[in-house]
Biopython code that builds the backbone (N, CA, C, O; Angstrom):
import numpy as np
from Bio.PDB.StructureBuilder import StructureBuilder

atoms = [
    (1, "UNK", "N", (-1.407, -40.843, -25.005)),
    (1, "UNK", "CA", (-1.924, -40.898, -26.382)),
    (1, "UNK", "C", (-0.727, -40.452, -27.151)),
    (1, "UNK", "O", (-0.025, -39.506, -26.794)),
    (2, "UNK", "N", (-0.521, -41.167, -28.217)),
    (2, "UNK", "CA", (0.558, -41.034, -29.176)),
    (2, "UNK", "C", (0.186, -39.720, -30.113)),
    (2, "UNK", "O", (-0.966, -39.302, -30.233)),
    (3, "UNK", "N", (1.211, -39.200, -30.686)),
    (3, "UNK", "CA", (1.035, -38.184, -31.537)),
    (3, "UNK", "C", (0.268, -38.373, -32.733)),
    (3, "UNK", "O", (-0.332, -37.449, -33.283)),
    (4, "UNK", "N", (0.280, -39.678, -33.187)),
    (4, "UNK", "CA", (-0.544, -40.008, -34.482)),
    (4, "UNK", "C", (-1.923, -39.986, -34.053)),
    (4, "UNK", "O", (-2.768, -39.525, -34.821)),
    (5, "UNK", "N", (-2.278, -40.464, -32.831)),
    (5, "UNK", "CA", (-3.704, -40.467, -32.445)),
    (5, "UNK", "C", (-4.137, -39.140, -32.141)),
    (5, "UNK", "O", (-5.336, -38.877, -32.234)),
    (6, "UNK", "N", (-3.251, -38.209, -31.763)),
    (6, "UNK", "CA", (-3.599, -36.841, -31.445)),
    (6, "UNK", "C", (-3.857, -36.001, -32.756)),
    (6, "UNK", "O", (-4.584, -35.008, -32.780)),
    (7, "UNK", "N", (-3.230, -36.470, -33.759)),
    (7, "UNK", "CA", (-3.346, -35.771, -35.162)),
    (7, "UNK", "C", (-4.730, -35.924, -35.606)),
    (7, "UNK", "O", (-5.283, -35.018, -36.229)),
    (8, "UNK", "N", (-5.350, -37.077, -35.305)),
    (8, "UNK", "CA", (-6.669, -37.314, -35.783)),
    (8, "UNK", "C", (-7.731, -36.462, -35.179)),
    (8, "UNK", "O", (-8.832, -36.366, -35.721)),
    (9, "UNK", "N", (-7.453, -35.871, -34.130)),
    (9, "UNK", "CA", (-8.497, -34.991, -33.364)),
    (9, "UNK", "C", (-8.527, -33.597, -33.966)),
    (9, "UNK", "O", (-7.556, -33.053, -34.492)),
    (10, "UNK", "N", (-9.761, -33.066, -33.834)),
    (10, "UNK", "CA", (-10.100, -31.751, -34.322)),
    (10, "UNK", "C", (-9.485, -30.736, -33.483)),
    (10, "UNK", "O", (-9.073, -31.091, -32.379)),
    (11, "UNK", "N", (-9.359, -29.483, -33.858)),
    (11, "UNK", "CA", (-8.858, -28.459, -33.009)),
    (11, "UNK", "C", (-9.635, -28.295, -31.805)),
    (11, "UNK", "O", (-9.013, -28.048, -30.771)),
    (12, "UNK", "N", (-10.951, -28.395, -31.764)),
    (12, "UNK", "CA", (-11.678, -28.243, -30.517)),
    (12, "UNK", "C", (-11.384, -29.384, -29.629)),
    (12, "UNK", "O", (-11.300, -29.154, -28.423)),
    (13, "UNK", "N", (-11.212, -30.628, -30.086)),
    (13, "UNK", "CA", (-10.939, -31.776, -29.202)),
    (13, "UNK", "C", (-9.506, -31.698, -28.596)),
    (13, "UNK", "O", (-9.201, -32.199, -27.513)),
    (14, "UNK", "N", (-8.592, -30.960, -29.481)),
    (14, "UNK", "CA", (-7.235, -30.791, -28.857)),
    (14, "UNK", "C", (-7.346, -29.745, -27.767)),
    (14, "UNK", "O", (-6.798, -29.937, -26.681)),
    (15, "UNK", "N", (-8.028, -28.658, -28.017)),
    (15, "UNK", "CA", (-8.254, -27.672, -26.870)),
    (15, "UNK", "C", (-8.771, -28.293, -25.631)),
    (15, "UNK", "O", (-8.289, -28.030, -24.529)),
    (16, "UNK", "N", (-9.749, -29.117, -25.809)),
    (16, "UNK", "CA", (-10.336, -29.822, -24.633)),
    (16, "UNK", "C", (-9.363, -30.706, -23.946)),
    (16, "UNK", "O", (-9.313, -30.744, -22.716)),
    (17, "UNK", "N", (-8.581, -31.427, -24.711)),
    (17, "UNK", "CA", (-7.507, -32.330, -24.294)),
    (17, "UNK", "C", (-6.451, -31.595, -23.364)),
    (17, "UNK", "O", (-6.010, -32.018, -22.295)),
    (18, "UNK", "N", (-6.136, -30.380, -24.017)),
    (18, "UNK", "CA", (-5.126, -29.541, -23.354)),
    (18, "UNK", "C", (-5.673, -28.982, -22.066)),
    (18, "UNK", "O", (-4.930, -28.899, -21.089)),
    (19, "UNK", "N", (-6.895, -28.606, -22.010)),
    (19, "UNK", "CA", (-7.563, -28.118, -20.812)),
    (19, "UNK", "C", (-7.675, -29.223, -19.708)),
    (19, "UNK", "O", (-7.579, -28.955, -18.510)),
    (20, "UNK", "N", (-7.867, -30.372, -20.153)),
    (20, "UNK", "CA", (-7.894, -31.381, -19.135)),
    (20, "UNK", "C", (-6.580, -31.713, -18.624)),
    (20, "UNK", "O", (-6.439, -31.940, -17.422)),
    (21, "UNK", "N", (-5.494, -31.766, -19.521)),
    (21, "UNK", "CA", (-4.201, -31.978, -19.168)),
    (21, "UNK", "C", (-3.600, -30.907, -18.199)),
    (21, "UNK", "O", (-2.756, -31.202, -17.353)),
    (22, "UNK", "N", (-4.059, -29.723, -18.365)),
    (22, "UNK", "CA", (-3.708, -28.518, -17.480)),
    (22, "UNK", "C", (-4.241, -28.758, -16.136)),
    (22, "UNK", "O", (-3.555, -28.557, -15.134)),
    (23, "UNK", "N", (-5.561, -29.221, -16.088)),
    (23, "UNK", "CA", (-6.265, -29.530, -14.861)),
    (23, "UNK", "C", (-5.577, -30.622, -14.015)),
    (23, "UNK", "O", (-5.439, -30.568, -12.793)),
    (24, "UNK", "N", (-5.163, -31.622, -14.824)),
    (24, "UNK", "CA", (-4.483, -32.817, -14.298)),
    (24, "UNK", "C", (-3.105, -32.460, -13.640)),
    (24, "UNK", "O", (-2.709, -32.982, -12.598)),
    (25, "UNK", "N", (-2.444, -31.553, -14.327)),
    (25, "UNK", "CA", (-1.076, -31.013, -13.877)),
    (25, "UNK", "C", (-1.422, -30.398, -12.546)),
    (25, "UNK", "O", (-0.811, -30.742, -11.534)),
    (26, "UNK", "N", (-2.441, -29.445, -12.516)),
    (26, "UNK", "CA", (-2.753, -28.737, -11.282)),
    (26, "UNK", "C", (-2.980, -29.658, -10.110)),
    (26, "UNK", "O", (-2.427, -29.507, -9.020)),
    (27, "UNK", "N", (-3.888, -30.689, -10.426)),
    (27, "UNK", "CA", (-4.229, -31.726, -9.341)),
    (27, "UNK", "C", (-2.891, -32.393, -8.872)),
    (27, "UNK", "O", (-2.688, -32.499, -7.662)),
    (28, "UNK", "N", (-2.026, -32.819, -9.724)),
    (28, "UNK", "CA", (-0.825, -33.472, -9.450)),
    (28, "UNK", "C", (0.104, -32.572, -8.656)),
    (28, "UNK", "O", (0.810, -33.070, -7.780)),
    (29, "UNK", "N", (0.138, -31.346, -8.903)),
    (29, "UNK", "CA", (1.041, -30.362, -8.145)),
    (29, "UNK", "C", (0.452, -30.293, -6.640)),
    (29, "UNK", "O", (1.158, -30.320, -5.632)),
    (30, "UNK", "N", (-0.921, -30.202, -6.653)),
    (30, "UNK", "CA", (-1.612, -29.999, -5.403)),
    (30, "UNK", "C", (-1.306, -31.306, -4.446)),
    (30, "UNK", "O", (-1.256, -31.227, -3.219)),
    (31, "UNK", "N", (-1.123, -32.429, -5.139)),
    (31, "UNK", "CA", (-1.048, -33.773, -4.382)),
    (31, "UNK", "C", (0.556, -33.816, -3.892)),
    (31, "UNK", "O", (0.928, -34.340, -2.843)),
    (32, "UNK", "N", (1.310, -33.246, -4.735)),
    (32, "UNK", "CA", (2.706, -33.206, -4.224)),
    (32, "UNK", "C", (2.866, -32.316, -3.104)),
    (32, "UNK", "O", (3.630, -32.608, -2.184)),
    (33, "UNK", "N", (2.150, -31.174, -3.121)),
    (33, "UNK", "CA", (2.331, -30.273, -2.032)),
    (33, "UNK", "C", (1.658, -30.872, -0.760)),
    (33, "UNK", "O", (2.057, -30.519, 0.350)),
    (34, "UNK", "N", (0.665, -31.753, -0.898)),
    (34, "UNK", "CA", (0.046, -32.278, 0.139)),
    (34, "UNK", "C", (0.776, -33.524, 0.650)),
    (34, "UNK", "O", (0.489, -34.063, 1.719)),
    (35, "UNK", "N", (1.740, -33.949, -0.179)),
    (35, "UNK", "CA", (2.525, -35.288, 0.132)),
    (35, "UNK", "C", (1.755, -36.472, -0.084)),
    (35, "UNK", "O", (1.979, -37.471, 0.600)),
    (36, "UNK", "N", (0.753, -36.462, -1.081)),
    (36, "UNK", "CA", (-0.068, -37.591, -1.271)),
    (36, "UNK", "C", (0.077, -38.223, -2.673)),
    (36, "UNK", "O", (-0.755, -39.038, -3.072)),
    (37, "UNK", "N", (1.082, -37.861, -3.381)),
    (37, "UNK", "CA", (1.349, -38.349, -4.680)),
    (37, "UNK", "C", (2.245, -39.636, -4.595)),
    (37, "UNK", "O", (3.381, -39.669, -4.120)),
    (38, "UNK", "N", (1.532, -40.720, -5.147)),
    (38, "UNK", "CA", (2.328, -42.031, -5.183)),
    (38, "UNK", "C", (3.275, -42.065, -6.261)),
    (38, "UNK", "O", (4.423, -42.469, -6.074)),
    (39, "UNK", "N", (2.828, -41.630, -7.480)),
    (39, "UNK", "CA", (3.613, -41.751, -8.712)),
    (39, "UNK", "C", (4.117, -40.559, -9.247)),
    (39, "UNK", "O", (3.495, -40.057, -10.184)),
    (40, "UNK", "N", (5.195, -39.977, -8.798)),
    (40, "UNK", "CA", (5.683, -38.639, -9.262)),
    (40, "UNK", "C", (5.953, -38.545, -10.700)),
    (40, "UNK", "O", (5.973, -37.455, -11.271)),
    (41, "UNK", "N", (6.183, -39.778, -11.366)),
    (41, "UNK", "CA", (6.528, -39.575, -12.710)),
    (41, "UNK", "C", (5.352, -39.244, -13.686)),
    (41, "UNK", "O", (5.566, -38.936, -14.858)),
    (42, "UNK", "N", (4.093, -39.322, -13.143)),
    (42, "UNK", "CA", (2.899, -38.804, -13.788)),
    (42, "UNK", "C", (2.983, -37.328, -14.202)),
    (42, "UNK", "O", (2.452, -36.887, -15.221)),
    (43, "UNK", "N", (3.683, -36.614, -13.343)),
    (43, "UNK", "CA", (3.860, -35.154, -13.679)),
    (43, "UNK", "C", (4.454, -34.976, -15.023)),
    (43, "UNK", "O", (4.019, -34.245, -15.912)),
    (44, "UNK", "N", (5.514, -35.743, -15.061)),
    (44, "UNK", "CA", (6.438, -35.754, -16.299)),
    (44, "UNK", "C", (5.515, -36.146, -17.620)),
    (44, "UNK", "O", (5.465, -35.441, -18.627)),
    (45, "UNK", "N", (4.897, -37.214, -17.470)),
    (45, "UNK", "CA", (4.111, -37.726, -18.474)),
    (45, "UNK", "C", (3.059, -36.716, -18.925)),
    (45, "UNK", "O", (2.825, -36.543, -20.121)),
    (46, "UNK", "N", (2.413, -36.034, -17.933)),
    (46, "UNK", "CA", (1.331, -35.170, -18.281)),
    (46, "UNK", "C", (1.929, -33.836, -18.911)),
    (46, "UNK", "O", (1.268, -33.232, -19.756)),
    (47, "UNK", "N", (3.080, -33.408, -18.536)),
    (47, "UNK", "CA", (3.682, -32.264, -19.202)),
    (47, "UNK", "C", (4.143, -32.575, -20.554)),
    (47, "UNK", "O", (4.067, -31.730, -21.445)),
    (48, "UNK", "N", (4.632, -33.783, -20.760)),
    (48, "UNK", "CA", (5.035, -34.173, -22.163)),
    (48, "UNK", "C", (3.736, -34.296, -23.056)),
    (48, "UNK", "O", (3.767, -33.894, -24.219)),
    (49, "UNK", "N", (2.664, -34.818, -22.546)),
    (49, "UNK", "CA", (1.517, -34.982, -23.439)),
    (49, "UNK", "C", (1.006, -33.555, -23.754)),
    (49, "UNK", "O", (0.628, -33.303, -24.898)),
    (50, "UNK", "N", (0.977, -32.565, -22.734)),
    (50, "UNK", "CA", (0.494, -31.289, -22.978)),
    (50, "UNK", "C", (1.403, -30.610, -23.945)),
    (50, "UNK", "O", (0.910, -29.775, -24.704)),
    (51, "UNK", "N", (2.723, -30.886, -24.003)),
    (51, "UNK", "CA", (3.524, -30.179, -24.914)),
    (51, "UNK", "C", (3.316, -30.843, -26.418)),
    (51, "UNK", "O", (3.483, -30.166, -27.432)),
    (52, "UNK", "N", (2.966, -32.123, -26.453)),
    (52, "UNK", "CA", (2.512, -32.664, -27.721)),
    (52, "UNK", "C", (1.374, -32.084, -28.304)),
    (52, "UNK", "O", (1.402, -31.788, -29.498)),
    (53, "UNK", "N", (0.275, -31.862, -27.549)),
    (53, "UNK", "CA", (-0.856, -31.253, -27.916)),
    (53, "UNK", "C", (-0.731, -29.737, -28.357)),
    (53, "UNK", "O", (-1.305, -29.339, -29.371)),
    (54, "UNK", "N", (0.029, -28.911, -27.569)),
    (54, "UNK", "CA", (0.419, -27.578, -27.964)),
    (54, "UNK", "C", (1.078, -27.578, -29.335)),
    (54, "UNK", "O", (0.741, -26.757, -30.187)),
    (55, "UNK", "N", (2.067, -28.543, -29.562)),
    (55, "UNK", "CA", (2.687, -28.506, -30.804)),
    (55, "UNK", "C", (1.809, -28.772, -31.909)),
    (55, "UNK", "O", (1.964, -28.163, -32.967)),
    (56, "UNK", "N", (0.884, -29.640, -31.756)),
    (56, "UNK", "CA", (-0.157, -30.008, -32.824)),
    (56, "UNK", "C", (-0.974, -28.812, -32.994)),
    (56, "UNK", "O", (-1.205, -28.446, -34.147)),
    (57, "UNK", "N", (-1.462, -28.124, -31.971)),
    (57, "UNK", "CA", (-2.219, -26.972, -32.087)),
    (57, "UNK", "C", (-1.493, -25.977, -32.937)),
    (57, "UNK", "O", (-2.002, -25.518, -33.960)),
    (58, "UNK", "N", (-0.205, -25.618, -32.478)),
    (58, "UNK", "CA", (0.454, -24.653, -33.214)),
    (58, "UNK", "C", (0.750, -24.951, -34.668)),
    (58, "UNK", "O", (0.836, -24.019, -35.468)),
    (59, "UNK", "N", (0.924, -26.324, -35.079)),
    (59, "UNK", "CA", (1.108, -26.709, -36.324)),
    (59, "UNK", "C", (-0.121, -26.488, -37.235)),
    (59, "UNK", "O", (-0.020, -26.117, -38.404)),
    (60, "UNK", "N", (-1.297, -26.745, -36.606)),
    (60, "UNK", "CA", (-2.638, -26.414, -37.242)),
    (60, "UNK", "C", (-2.734, -25.051, -37.545)),
    (60, "UNK", "O", (-3.066, -24.654, -38.662)),
    (61, "UNK", "N", (-2.455, -24.298, -36.585)),
    (61, "UNK", "CA", (-2.580, -22.817, -36.901)),
    (61, "UNK", "C", (-1.705, -22.202, -37.924)),
    (61, "UNK", "O", (-2.129, -21.377, -38.734)),
    (62, "UNK", "N", (-0.373, -22.649, -37.875)),
    (62, "UNK", "CA", (0.452, -22.313, -39.010)),
    (62, "UNK", "C", (-0.025, -22.769, -40.380)),
    (62, "UNK", "O", (0.130, -22.039, -41.359)),
    (63, "UNK", "N", (-0.605, -23.969, -40.467)),
    (63, "UNK", "CA", (-1.095, -24.467, -41.784)),
    (63, "UNK", "C", (-2.251, -23.611, -42.233)),
    (63, "UNK", "O", (-2.377, -23.315, -43.421)),
    (64, "UNK", "N", (-3.172, -23.170, -41.227)),
    (64, "UNK", "CA", (-4.284, -22.334, -41.672)),
    (64, "UNK", "C", (-3.798, -20.935, -42.021)),
    (64, "UNK", "O", (-4.403, -20.294, -42.880)),
    (65, "UNK", "N", (-2.696, -20.407, -41.376)),
    (65, "UNK", "CA", (-2.337, -19.043, -41.675)),
    (65, "UNK", "C", (-1.524, -19.058, -43.012)),
    (65, "UNK", "O", (-1.499, -18.020, -43.673)),
    (66, "UNK", "N", (-0.861, -20.165, -43.451)),
    (66, "UNK", "CA", (-0.166, -20.122, -44.688)),
    (66, "UNK", "C", (-1.097, -20.497, -45.845)),
    (66, "UNK", "O", (-0.743, -20.271, -47.002)),
    (67, "UNK", "N", (-2.280, -21.065, -45.566)),
    (67, "UNK", "CA", (-3.195, -21.535, -46.607)),
    (67, "UNK", "C", (-3.979, -20.250, -47.124)),
    (67, "UNK", "O", (-4.824, -20.359, -48.012)),
]
sb = StructureBuilder()
sb.init_structure("model")
sb.init_model(0)
sb.init_chain("A")
sb.init_seg("    ")
for serial, (resi, resn, name, xyz) in enumerate(atoms, 1):
    if name == "N":
        sb.init_residue(resn, " ", resi, " ")
    sb.init_atom(name, np.array(xyz, "f"), 0.0, 1.0, " ", f" {name:<3s}", serial, name[0])
structure = sb.get_structure()
């Protein structure tokens, strides 16, 4: 999901998205440990998307604090 699409989400939806991404990262790490991960680049993609979501959450919080 691109940053422009993420900006359209509400704070609650962003929190849910972040929760889902953290769960996905956990599952991916467990698959690596079990030796069953076919596409290891998915870990990097999930981490990047989680970082995007966290950045948007922090930006929204800063806007609310300054307003």
